[in-house]
C-alpha positions as CSV (number, residue, x, y, z in Angstrom):
1,M,207.8,204.8,392.0
2,G,209.5,201.5,393.1
3,K,208.5,198.8,395.6
4,R,207.6,199.6,399.2
5,K,210.2,198.7,401.8
6,Y,209.6,197.7,405.5
7,F,211.7,197.3,408.6
8,L,211.2,195.6,412.0
9,D,210.7,198.1,414.8
10,L,212.3,196.3,417.8
11,N,210.6,198.7,420.2
12,D,207.1,197.4,419.5
13,L,208.1,194.4,417.4
14,Q,206.1,195.6,414.3
15,Y,207.0,196.0,410.6
16,K,206.8,199.6,409.5
17,Q,207.1,201.1,406.0
18,V,210.4,202.7,405.3
19,R,209.6,206.4,404.3
20,P,212.4,208.2,402.5
21,P,213.0,211.9,403.4
22,L,210.6,214.5,401.8
23,R,213.4,215.9,399.6
24,K,214.1,212.4,398.2
25,R,210.4,211.8,397.5
26,I,210.1,215.1,395.7
27,L,213.1,214.3,393.6
28,H,211.7,210.9,392.7
29,F,208.4,212.5,391.7
30,I,210.2,215.0,389.5
31,I,212.2,212.3,387.8
32,W,209.1,210.2,387.2
33,F,207.0,213.2,385.9
34,S,209.8,214.4,383.6
35,G,210.2,210.9,382.2
36,S,206.5,210.6,381.6
37,L,206.4,214.0,380.0
38,A,209.3,213.2,377.7
39,L,207.7,210.0,376.6
40,T,204.4,211.8,375.9
41,L,206.2,214.5,373.8
42,L,208.1,211.8,372.0
43,Y,204.9,210.0,371.2
44,I,203.1,213.2,370.0
45,T,206.1,214.0,367.8
46,I,206.3,210.6,366.2
47,Y,202.5,210.6,365.7
48,T,202.3,214.1,364.1
49,S,205.3,213.4,361.9
50,Y,203.5,210.5,360.3
51,S,199.8,211.5,360.5
52,G,199.8,215.3,361.2
53,S,198.1,217.3,363.9
54,P,194.4,217.7,364.1
55,K,194.7,221.4,363.1
56,V,196.8,220.4,360.1
57,H,194.1,217.8,359.2
58,L,191.4,220.5,359.5
59,L,193.3,222.9,357.4
60,S,194.0,220.2,354.8
61,R,190.3,219.4,354.5
62,H,189.5,223.1,354.2
63,L,192.0,223.5,351.4
64,D,190.5,220.4,349.7
65,D,187.1,222.0,350.0
66,I,188.3,225.2,348.5
67,K,190.0,223.3,345.6
68,L,186.7,221.4,344.9
69,K,184.7,224.6,344.9
70,Y,187.1,226.2,342.4
71,L,186.9,223.1,340.2
72,L,183.1,223.2,340.3
73,A,183.2,227.0,339.6
74,N,185.3,226.3,336.6
75,R,182.7,223.9,335.3
76,E,180.1,226.5,335.7
77,L,182.3,229.0,333.9
78,D,182.7,226.5,331.0
79,S,178.9,226.3,330.7
80,S,178.5,230.1,330.9
81,L,181.2,230.7,328.4
82,E,179.6,228.2,326.0
83,A,176.3,230.1,326.3
84,I,178.0,233.5,325.8
85,T,179.8,232.1,322.7
86,S,176.5,230.9,321.3
87,L,175.0,234.4,321.8
88,K,178.1,235.8,320.1
89,Q,177.6,233.5,317.1
90,S,173.9,234.4,316.8
91,D,175.0,238.1,317.0
92,E,177.6,237.8,314.3
93,I,175.9,235.2,312.0
94,R,172.2,236.0,312.3
95,Y,171.3,239.4,313.7
96,R,174.0,241.8,312.4
97,P,174.0,240.5,308.8
98,V,170.2,240.7,308.6
99,L,170.2,244.2,310.0
100,S,173.1,245.3,307.8
101,M,175.3,246.0,310.8
102,D,179.1,245.7,311.0
103,S,180.7,243.0,313.1
104,V,182.0,243.9,316.5
105,P,185.8,244.3,316.1
106,G,187.9,241.6,317.6
107,M,190.0,244.0,319.7
108,I,186.7,245.0,321.5
109,R,185.5,241.4,322.0
110,N,188.9,240.2,323.1
111,P,191.0,243.1,324.5
112,G,194.6,242.5,325.4
113,Y,196.2,243.6,328.7
114,G,199.7,244.3,327.6
115,G,201.2,241.4,329.6
116,V,200.4,243.0,332.9
117,D,199.7,240.5,335.7
118,R,196.6,242.0,337.4
119,F,196.5,239.2,340.0
120,T,199.9,239.4,341.7
121,N,198.1,239.6,345.0
122,L,197.2,236.0,344.6
123,D,200.9,234.8,344.4
124,G,202.4,232.5,347.0
125,Y,199.4,230.3,347.8
126,I,199.2,226.5,347.4
127,Y,196.6,226.7,344.6
128,T,197.8,230.0,343.0
129,P,197.7,228.7,339.4
130,L,194.2,227.4,339.8
131,I,193.0,230.6,341.5
132,K,194.7,232.9,339.0
133,S,193.3,231.0,336.0
134,T,189.8,231.1,337.4
135,R,190.0,234.9,338.1
136,I,191.4,235.5,334.6
137,R,188.5,233.5,333.1
138,I,186.0,235.4,335.2
139,A,187.5,238.7,334.0
140,E,187.3,237.5,330.4
141,M,183.7,236.4,330.8
142,K,182.8,239.8,332.4
143,N,184.2,241.5,329.4
144,M,182.3,239.2,327.0
145,V,179.0,239.8,328.8
146,R,179.6,243.6,328.8
147,V,180.4,243.6,325.1
148,Q,177.5,241.3,324.3
149,D,175.1,243.4,326.3
150,Q,176.2,246.6,324.5
151,S,176.0,244.7,321.1
152,F,172.4,243.5,321.8
153,S,171.4,247.0,322.9
154,G,172.7,248.3,319.6
155,I,170.9,245.4,317.7
156,L,167.6,246.2,319.6
157,D,167.9,249.8,318.6
158,R,168.7,248.9,315.0
159,A,165.9,246.3,315.0
160,T,163.4,248.9,316.1
161,E,164.6,251.2,313.4
162,W,164.6,248.4,310.9
163,K,161.0,247.4,311.7
164,H,160.0,251.1,311.4
165,E,161.8,251.2,308.0
166,M,160.2,247.9,306.8
167,D,156.8,249.1,307.9
168,H,157.2,252.3,305.9
169,L,158.7,250.6,302.8
170,P,156.1,250.5,299.9
171,A,156.4,246.7,299.8
172,I,153.0,245.4,298.6
173,S,150.9,245.7,295.5
174,P,148.5,248.7,295.6
175,V,145.7,246.5,294.1
176,D,144.6,242.9,294.0
177,P,147.5,241.2,292.2
178,S,145.2,239.1,290.1
179,F,144.6,242.1,287.9
180,R,146.7,242.3,284.8
181,L,149.8,244.5,284.8
182,G,149.8,247.3,282.2
183,D,152.8,249.3,280.9
184,G,155.7,249.5,283.2
185,F,158.8,251.6,283.7
186,K,159.9,252.2,280.1
187,F,160.0,254.6,277.2
188,R,156.8,254.5,275.3
189,E,157.2,255.4,271.6
190,V,153.6,256.3,271.3
191,H,151.6,257.7,274.3
192,P,148.1,256.2,274.2
193,V,146.5,259.7,274.6
194,L,149.2,262.2,273.5
195,G,150.4,260.1,270.6
196,I,154.0,261.0,271.1
197,G,157.0,259.3,272.6
198,R,157.4,259.8,276.3
199,M,159.0,258.0,279.3
200,H,156.6,256.1,281.5
201,Y,157.8,256.4,285.0
202,G,155.3,254.2,286.8
203,Q,153.6,250.8,286.8
204,D,150.1,250.6,285.4
205,F,147.5,248.2,286.6
206,S,144.6,247.3,284.3
207,V,141.8,247.5,286.9
208,P,138.0,248.2,286.5
209,Y,136.6,251.5,287.5
210,G,136.1,251.8,291.3
211,T,138.7,249.1,292.2
212,D,140.1,249.5,295.8
213,I,143.5,251.1,296.0
214,F,145.6,250.5,299.1
215,A,148.6,252.2,300.7
216,T,151.6,250.1,300.1
217,G,153.5,251.2,303.2
218,D,153.2,253.4,306.3
219,G,153.6,257.1,305.8
220,K,152.1,260.5,305.6
221,V,149.8,261.8,302.9
222,V,151.6,264.8,301.4
223,E,149.3,265.3,298.4
224,A,145.7,264.4,297.9
225,G,143.7,266.2,295.2
226,Y,143.7,266.9,291.5
227,N,146.9,267.1,289.5
228,N,147.0,269.3,286.4
229,Y,150.0,267.5,284.9
230,G,148.3,264.2,283.9
231,F,147.7,262.2,287.1
232,G,144.2,263.6,287.6
233,N,142.9,262.7,291.0
234,Y,146.0,261.5,292.8
235,V,147.5,260.7,296.2
236,V,151.2,261.0,297.2
237,I,152.4,259.2,300.4
238,D,155.8,260.1,301.9
239,H,157.2,256.9,303.5
240,G,160.4,258.5,304.8
241,Y,163.9,257.2,303.9
242,G,163.6,259.2,300.7
243,L,160.7,257.1,299.3
244,Q,157.3,258.4,298.0
245,S,154.5,256.4,296.4
246,I,152.1,258.0,293.9
247,Y,148.6,256.7,292.9
248,G,147.1,258.4,289.8
249,H,143.9,258.6,287.8
250,L,141.7,257.9,290.8
251,S,137.9,258.2,290.6
252,K,137.7,258.9,294.4
253,I,140.1,260.0,297.1
254,L,139.5,258.6,300.6
255,V,142.3,260.3,302.5
256,A,143.3,263.9,303.0
257,K,146.6,265.8,303.0
258,G,148.4,265.4,306.4
259,D,146.8,262.0,307.2
260,M,149.1,259.3,308.7
261,V,148.3,256.0,307.0
262,K,149.3,252.4,307.6
263,R,150.1,249.8,305.0
264,G,146.9,248.2,303.6
265,R,144.7,251.2,304.3
266,L,142.1,252.0,301.6
267,I,143.1,255.4,300.2
268,G,141.0,255.6,297.0
269,L,139.2,254.0,294.1
270,S,140.5,253.6,290.6
271,G,139.3,255.6,287.7
272,S,140.3,257.4,284.5
273,S,140.9,261.0,285.6
274,G,143.6,263.1,284.1
275,T,145.5,262.1,281.0
276,S,144.1,258.6,280.6
277,S,142.7,256.4,277.9
278,G,140.6,254.3,280.2
279,P,140.2,253.1,283.8
280,H,143.5,252.0,285.3
281,L,145.9,252.8,288.2
282,H,149.2,254.5,287.6
283,Y,151.5,253.5,290.5
284,Q,154.8,255.3,290.8
285,I,157.7,255.3,293.3
286,N,160.1,258.1,293.6
287,K,163.4,257.7,295.5
288,Y,164.9,261.0,296.6
289,G,162.7,262.7,294.0
290,S,163.7,260.5,291.1
291,P,161.3,257.8,289.7
292,V,162.5,254.2,290.1
293,N,161.0,251.0,288.8
294,A,158.0,250.2,291.1
295,I,157.9,246.5,290.0
296,N,161.0,245.9,292.2
297,F,159.2,246.9,295.4
298,F,156.5,244.2,295.6
299,N,155.8,240.6,295.0
300,N,153.0,240.0,292.5
301,D,153.2,236.3,292.7
302,I,150.4,235.8,295.3
303,T,146.8,234.8,294.9
304,R,143.8,237.0,295.4
305,E,142.9,235.1,298.6
306,E,146.5,235.5,300.0
307,F,146.3,239.3,299.2
308,N,142.9,239.6,300.9
309,E,144.2,237.7,303.9
310,M,147.2,240.0,304.1
311,I,145.0,243.2,303.9
312,E,142.7,241.7,306.6
313,A,145.8,241.1,308.8
314,F,146.8,244.7,308.4
315,H,143.3,245.8,309.4
316,S,143.4,243.6,312.5
317,D,146.6,245.3,313.7
318,S,145.7,247.2,316.9
319,N,147.8,250.1,315.5
320,F,146.0,250.2,312.2
321,R,144.0,253.3,311.4
């Protein structure tokens, strides 16, 4: 504001401060305030041009945080995509081949979008490429999860059906496998009883009279009684899927027509009823009404102890009856 000035008042011989007119003082104040304001604005302009304003700094930090979150999200996506890819490989390499299911077509697992940019609303931002790539990967992952969920649902349905089919398949020996096998699926030039050539459609087991005979698969007893065409006392079990098993020449039948039986259930005792030259079991499998070689349906290369353990395991099943 300048130095103070004084003058000598001759009237009272005292120095008094020189006071300029009010208008002049106001003008000086305006000049001083304007200069100070101009310097302040100049300082702020220079400062912000080099270091930015606090608001800009805040926004910059916020953008950096967003970028970091997207980068971390992409890492999580990488991990999730690896897990989904592993599930896909298990699906295609393990489950579907075992269950005889076709692979999921590639156009379903990886559908195209016809070059349409579905994320144009994300254009114009600082990190548009990063945001778009992340959204695209999320969309791809959603599709992969959806397809895999549907695939596993189909596999579960097929596995349930497959287990049902395997349970019903006549897949074990009807007697202790330590007993000797007799005549199999072949043409016999001389029938042991009739003395003529005849096709033998079953697999004989040379077992003593009264040997336990077991159901070889789950199913329904459709015949249980005496057969006038050579089988004598016999049991027929319908396993579904076009398969029936026949147990002939029994001495005793332990099931009745209409019974639902499980694999390993005792259904009768061996004998020599019907057209038979001695005690044995005639075991036969028909597929859609035509006899097939029964030897192809079971593994006879197990010990008596292993067979008995298997039968015990069937009996311990809570669903066994």
